[in-house]
N, C-alpha and C positions, 0 to 999 in steps of 0.2 A: 693292863696290856691291851685288852679288848678296845677300850676307848681310844688309845693311841693309834691303833690300826684303823679305826673308823675315821679319825681325823686325817691320817695319812691318805686314806683312800679318797676322801672328799677333796683334800688339797690337791692330790694328783689329778683328779677329774677336772677340777677348776683350772689347773695349770694347762692341761691338755686342751681344753676348750678355748682358753684365752690365746694360747700359742697358735692354735689352728685358725682362729679368727684373725689373728695378726699376720697369718701367712707363713708361720714357722712350723715345719714338720719334724724337726730334729727330735723333739720330745717323744713323738710317736716312735721314732727310730730307737731311741734309748729304751723305751718300753718294750718294743719287740725283742731287743737284745736281752733285756732283763728277764723276759719270759722264757728265753731259751736256757738260761742257767739252771733253774731247778729241774727242767726237763732232762738235761744231761744226767743229772744225779738220780732222778726218780725212774727214768726209763719209760716215761709216758708223756705224751703231748696231747693237746686237744685241737682237733681240726673241726669237724662237724660232730664227731663223737671221739671217744678216747682212743688214741693210737698208741699201742704198746710196742716198745722196742723188741721184746722177746717174741711177740706174735707176728709182727709185720715190720721187720727191720728196714726194708726199702722205703716204705711210706714214712716211717718214723724219721729216718735220716733225711728224706726229701723235705718233710715239713720243717725240720730243724734248719736245714740249709736255706730253705725259702725265708724263714723268719730272720736268719742272720743276714742274708743278702738284702732283704727288704729293709731291715733296721739300719744296716750300714749305708745303703743307698740314700735313705731319707736324711741321715746325718750328713753324708758327704755332699749331697746336692743342696742342702741348706747352707752349709759353710763354704762350699766351693761351687757356685752355680754354673761356672763355665767348664766344669769337669766333664769330660766326654761329650762336649758340645751341648750340654743341657741348657735350655734357654728359659727355664721357669724359675 
């Protein structure tokens, strides 16, 4: 199991770097959305330090919302570049 996760991490890193070099940002968007899922269940997120839902709910939900919006916008703007007048 440990080796499989290492291979997955290296593969993901390579895919992110290649997609970025080719001008595609949607994989970063998928990664941002993927990061939010465990945070919803665990009740903590990482910004600069650990942000816990039970200790600071406003910041926790703000971080979660920001990751979701950023992830979705990276996906949408890659597949629909004219959405909301985006020109990149």
